[in-house]
C-alpha positions in Angstrom: -26.4 15.2 -30.1 -29.1 12.8 -31.0 -30.0 10.1 -28.1 -29.7 7.1 -30.4 -26.3 8.4 -31.6 -25.0 8.7 -28.2 -26.2 5.6 -27.3 -24.7 3.7 -29.8 -21.2 5.6 -29.5 -21.4 4.5 -25.3 -22.1 0.9 -26.2 -19.4 0.8 -28.8 -16.6 2.3 -26.1 -17.8 -0.1 -23.9 -17.7 -2.7 -26.0 -13.9 -1.8 -26.9 -12.7 -1.7 -23.3 -14.5 -5.1 -22.9 -12.6 -6.5 -25.4 -9.4 -4.6 -24.6 -9.9 -6.3 -21.3 -10.4 -9.5 -22.3 -7.4 -9.9 -24.7 -5.1 -8.6 -22.2 -6.5 -11.3 -19.9 -5.8 -14.0 -22.6 -2.2 -12.5 -23.1 -1.6 -12.7 -19.6 -2.8 -16.6 -19.3 -5.9 -15.5 -17.2 -9.6 -16.6 -17.4 -11.4 -13.5 -18.8 -14.6 -14.8 -17.2 -13.0 -14.2 -13.3 -12.2 -10.7 -14.2 -9.2 -9.0 -14.2 -6.4 -9.6 -11.5 -5.9 -6.8 -9.0 -3.1 -4.3 -10.0 -0.5 -3.8 -7.1 -0.8 -0.5 -5.4 1.3 2.2 -6.9 4.1 3.9 -4.9 4.0 7.6 -3.5 5.6 9.9 -6.2 7.0 12.5 -4.1 8.4 14.5 -6.9 5.2 14.6 -8.7 3.2 15.7 -5.7 5.6 18.6 -5.0 5.5 19.6 -8.7 1.5 19.5 -8.5 1.7 21.3 -5.5 3.9 23.9 -6.7 1.4 24.5 -9.5 -1.9 24.7 -7.6 0.1 27.3 -5.3 0.9 29.3 -8.7 -2.7 29.2 -9.5 -4.1 30.1 -6.5 -1.8 33.3 -6.5 -2.6 34.4 -10.0 -6.5 34.0 -8.8 -5.6 36.6 -5.8 -4.0 38.6 -8.2 -0.7 38.9 -6.4 1.2 38.8 -9.8 0.0 41.8 -11.9 
């Protein structure tokens, strides 16, 4: 891809993201110049972690050719 096209695409994406953040701040009643409020830390998802661990273990076993 041409450098000018890549720069234009990157600038468009950054502008879009910034516009969406400002719109979100205005909708929540905050001043967009102060930045977004920090999000609360998400809780630990035990089921999600167990599922991911199971998938990783299965993939490792496939790579080690345990299953034929």
